[in-house]
C-alpha positions in Angstrom: 12.2 -14.6 23.2 14.7 -11.5 23.5 17.7 -11.5 21.0 15.7 -14.6 19.0 14.2 -14.4 15.7 11.4 -16.9 14.6 9.5 -17.9 11.5 5.9 -19.1 12.4 3.6 -20.5 10.0 -0.4 -20.3 10.5 -3.0 -22.0 9.3 -6.0 -20.2 8.0 -7.8 -22.6 6.0 -7.7 -25.5 3.6 -8.7 -25.4 -0.5 -11.1 -28.4 -1.5 -7.9 -29.5 -2.8 -6.8 -29.8 0.7 -4.1 -27.2 -0.2 -3.6 -25.5 3.5 -3.6 -21.9 3.1 -0.6 -20.2 5.7 0.5 -16.9 7.3 4.1 -16.9 7.3 5.1 -14.7 9.8 8.6 -13.6 10.5 9.4 -12.5 13.8 12.9 -11.1 15.0 13.1 -9.5 18.3 16.1 -7.6 20.2 17.5 -7.9 23.4 16.0 -4.8 24.3 12.8 -3.9 24.6 10.7 -1.2 22.5 8.3 -0.6 20.0 6.9 -3.5 18.2 6.4 -2.7 14.0 4.6 -4.6 11.9 5.7 -4.6 8.0 3.1 -6.1 6.1 2.4 -6.6 1.9 -0.1 -8.4 -0.1 -3.0 -8.0 1.5 -4.4 -7.3 -2.1 -2.6 -10.9 -3.8 -1.5 -9.0 -6.6 -0.1 -6.4 -5.3 3.3 -7.7 -5.5 5.3 -4.8 -4.8 4.7 -4.6 -1.3 5.5 -8.3 -1.0 8.9 -7.5 -2.7 9.5 -5.0 -0.1 9.3 -6.9 3.1 10.9 -9.7 0.9 14.4 -7.7 0.6 14.4 -6.4 3.8 14.1 -9.7 5.4 16.6 -11.1 2.8 19.1 -8.5 3.8 18.2 -8.9 7.7 17.7 -5.1 7.8 14.3 -6.2 9.6 16.6 -6.9 12.9 15.9 -4.4 15.3 18.4 -3.2 17.8 15.3 -2.5 20.2 12.0 -4.0 20.1 10.5 -6.4 17.6 9.7 -5.8 14.4 7.0 -9.0 12.7 6.9 -9.0 8.8 4.7 -10.9 6.7 5.0 -10.9 3.2 2.0 -12.1 1.7 -1.3 -11.8 3.9 -3.5 -13.1 1.2 -1.8 -16.5 -0.3 -4.8 -17.3 -2.3 -4.8 -14.1 -4.7 -1.0 -14.4 -4.5 -0.9 -17.5 -5.9 -3.4 -16.9 -8.5 -2.6 -13.2 -9.3 -5.9 -11.9 -7.9 -6.9 -9.5 -5.8 -9.4 -11.0 -3.9 -10.3 -14.7 -2.2 -12.1 -17.7 -3.7 -15.4 -16.1 -3.2 -14.8 -12.5 -4.5 -14.3 -10.8 -1.4 -11.4 -8.2 -0.1 -9.6 -9.2 2.9 -9.1 -5.4 3.4 -13.2 -5.0 3.6 -13.7 -7.8 6.0 -12.1 -6.4 9.3 -12.4 -7.4 11.9 -13.2 -10.9 10.4 -14.8 -14.0 12.0 -13.1 -17.2 12.8 -16.1 -19.3 11.4 -16.5 -17.1 8.5 -15.0 -17.0 4.6 -11.7 -16.9 4.1 -11.3 -13.3 3.6 -12.9 -13.1 7.2 -11.1 -15.4 8.6 -7.4 -13.9 7.4 -8.7 -11.0 9.0 -9.9 -12.3 12.0 -6.5 -13.7 13.0 -4.6 -10.3 12.3 -7.0 -8.8 14.7 -7.1 -10.8 17.9 -2.9 -12.1 17.4 -0.9 -9.6 15.4 -2.8 -6.2 15.7 -2.8 -6.2 19.9 1.1 -7.0 20.0 2.2 -3.5 17.3 2.6 0.1 18.1 2.9 1.0 14.5 2.6 -0.4 11.2 3.2 -0.1 7.5 1.1 -2.0 5.2 2.3 -1.4 1.2 -0.2 -1.7 -1.5 0.1 -0.8 -5.0 -2.5 1.0 -7.8 -5.2 -1.4 -9.1 -6.7 -2.1 -12.4 -3.9 -1.3 -14.7 -3.5 1.7 -12.3 0.2 3.1 -11.0 0.1 5.2 -7.6 3.5 7.2 -7.4 5.1 6.5 -4.0 2.5 8.0 -1.3 1.8 7.7 2.4 -2.2 7.4 3.5 -2.9 8.7 6.3 -5.5 10.2 8.8 -3.5 13.8 8.8 -5.3 14.8 11.9 -4.0 12.1 14.3 -0.6 13.7 15.5 1.4 10.2 15.4 0.3 9.3 12.1 1.8 12.6 11.1 5.0 12.0 12.7 5.4 8.6 11.9 4.5 9.7 7.8 7.0 12.4 7.7 10.0 9.8 9.3 8.7 7.6 5.9 9.5 10.7 4.1 8.1 9.3 0.8 7.4 11.9 -2.3 3.8 12.3 -1.7 1.6 12.4 1.8 -2.3 12.4 1.4 -5.1 13.0 4.1 -6.8 9.7 3.8 -10.1 8.8 5.8 -10.3 5.3 6.9 -12.3 2.2 4.4 -15.1 0.6 6.3 -14.1 -2.2 7.6 -10.0 -2.2 6.9 -7.0 -2.8 8.7 -5.6 0.6 9.0 -9.8 1.9 10.6 -9.3 -1.8 13.0 -5.9 -1.0 14.2 -7.0 2.6 15.0 -10.2 1.4 16.8 -7.8 -0.5 18.6 -5.6 2.1 19.6 -2.2 1.4 16.6 -1.3 3.1 14.2 -1.0 1.2 10.5 0.0 3.5 7.6 -1.1 2.5 3.9 2.3 3.2 1.6 1.1 2.9 -2.3 3.7 2.5 -5.2 3.4 1.0 -8.8 0.8 -1.0 -9.7 -0.6 -4.5 -9.6 1.1 -7.6 -11.1 4.1 -5.7 -12.1 7.1 -4.8 -10.3 8.1 -1.2 -9.9 11.4 -0.4 -8.9 11.7 2.9 -8.1 8.3 2.2 -6.2 10.0 -0.7 -4.2 13.4 0.9 -3.5 11.0 3.9 -2.2 9.1 1.9 0.3 12.4 0.0 1.9 14.1 3.0 2.3 10.7 4.8 3.8 10.4 1.7 6.1 14.2 2.0 7.1 13.5 5.7 7.8 10.6 4.6 10.4 12.6 2.4 12.3 15.1 4.8 12.9 12.9 7.0 13.9 10.9 4.4 16.2 14.8 3.8 17.5 15.1 0.8 15.9 18.2 1.0 14.0 20.9 3.8 13.8 21.2 4.6 10.1 18.5 4.8 7.3 18.7 6.0 3.4 18.3 10.1 2.9 15.5 10.6 0.7 15.3 12.0 -2.3 12.6 14.2 -3.0 10.9 16.6 -1.0 7.8 15.2 0.4 4.7 17.4 -0.6 1.2 17.2 1.8 -2.1 16.4 -0.4 -5.0 17.4 1.1 -7.2 16.8 -1.9 -7.0 14.6 -4.8 -9.7 13.6 -7.8 -9.7 11.4 -10.2 -9.9 13.1 -14.4 -12.6 10.9 -16.0 -13.1 10.1 -19.3 -16.1 11.8 -21.1 -15.4 9.6 -24.2 -14.7 6.0 -24.8 -11.5 5.5 -26.9 -7.9 5.2 -26.8 -6.4 6.9 -24.0 -3.0 9.0 -24.9 -1.7 10.6 -22.0 0.5 13.8 -21.8 1.9 13.1 -18.7 3.7 10.9 -16.1 3.0 9.4 -12.8 5.0 12.3 -10.5 4.8 15.3 -12.8 3.6 18.8 -11.8 0.7 20.2 -14.0 -1.3 23.6 -13.7 -5.2 24.1 -14.2 -6.7 23.5 -17.5 -2.9 22.5 -18.9 -3.7 19.1 -21.4 -2.8 16.0 -20.4 -3.8 13.9 -22.7 -6.3 12.7 -25.4 -8.8 10.8 -26.0 -8.6 9.5 -29.2 -11.5 7.1 -31.4 -9.9 4.1 -32.5 -10.7 4.5 -35.8 -9.2 8.1 -36.7 -13.0 9.9 -36.0 -12.1 12.0 -33.4 -9.4 13.4 -30.7 -10.3 14.9 -27.6 -8.7 16.9 -25.0 -8.3 16.2 -21.6 -6.9 19.1 -19.4 -6.6 18.6 -15.9 -8.9 20.3 -13.6 -6.8 21.3 -11.0 -3.0 22.5 -10.1 -1.3 20.0 -8.6 0.9 16.5 -9.1 -0.2 13.5 -10.8 -0.4 10.8 -7.8 -2.4 8.2 -10.0 -2.2 7.5 -13.9 -4.2 4.9 -15.6 -1.8 2.7 -18.2 -4.6 0.9 -19.5 -4.6 2.7 -23.2 -8.7 1.6 -24.2 -11.2 3.3 -21.9 -15.0 3.5 -21.4 -16.9 6.6 -20.4 -16.4 7.8 -16.5 -13.3 5.6 -16.6 -10.5 7.3 -14.2 -7.9 8.4 -15.7 -5.5 10.7 -14.1 -5.3 11.1 -9.9 -4.6 14.7 -9.5 -3.3 15.5 -6.0 -3.6 19.6 -4.9 -1.3 21.0 -1.9 -2.8 22.9 0.6 
């Protein structure tokens, strides 16, 4: 009801152990009507920075709007969260299972609930993610920039980088867009590891979006200039060996600049890695052991 806050537990499935898989949802509604904002994390269970962003916002009562409603879901994929996994028991990705099926697999059931009970109620959503498989992402918002509403929300977030990002098939973001809703993806840090810079950037960005929507009066100022990335590509390993990065996440690099080396573990060779373009390091592989073709460094190029 107007002026109230509620915590809702929604049963999605039951495991063979009889343990229940629930969605825990916090809803805060102002006395005055206004937009509805979704703040969600843990769609991939091991991407814990997103969970921590939403948790801290709830902990500090920053989710309570002066107008409208805020829906917070810190952990969408509870099974993945407790098992340190991106996926659910059958190996499916919840974020490739939309719009879902109420009688399908666990991933499909989670997707079905969100599609039918959450997305229809919202106007805007911020879905918090991290890099996966030992890759870190510098704080960035991903959206389809040709949509003016997406662009306005992304600009209000004021991340270090905004990436023009096509929809992934059967994703939460694509399904929401088909329903006339606007969900933007935030990427920051890497899976299974807290990144305080990425967490704080996510919190501050969410508060700035709330201010933009008229849901709060104040929000932190951005500490970095926002750069819009229209094209990006991964530098990939030409050899197997030990990856020695020569640039950090967020660094500016020039075309043909040496950005690292791949060394043979027994000292037989050490090959240079050059940047294919002038741009910014928006993603970085933190695993020093690499194979031919592995993604090493994500370079984003401004228009």
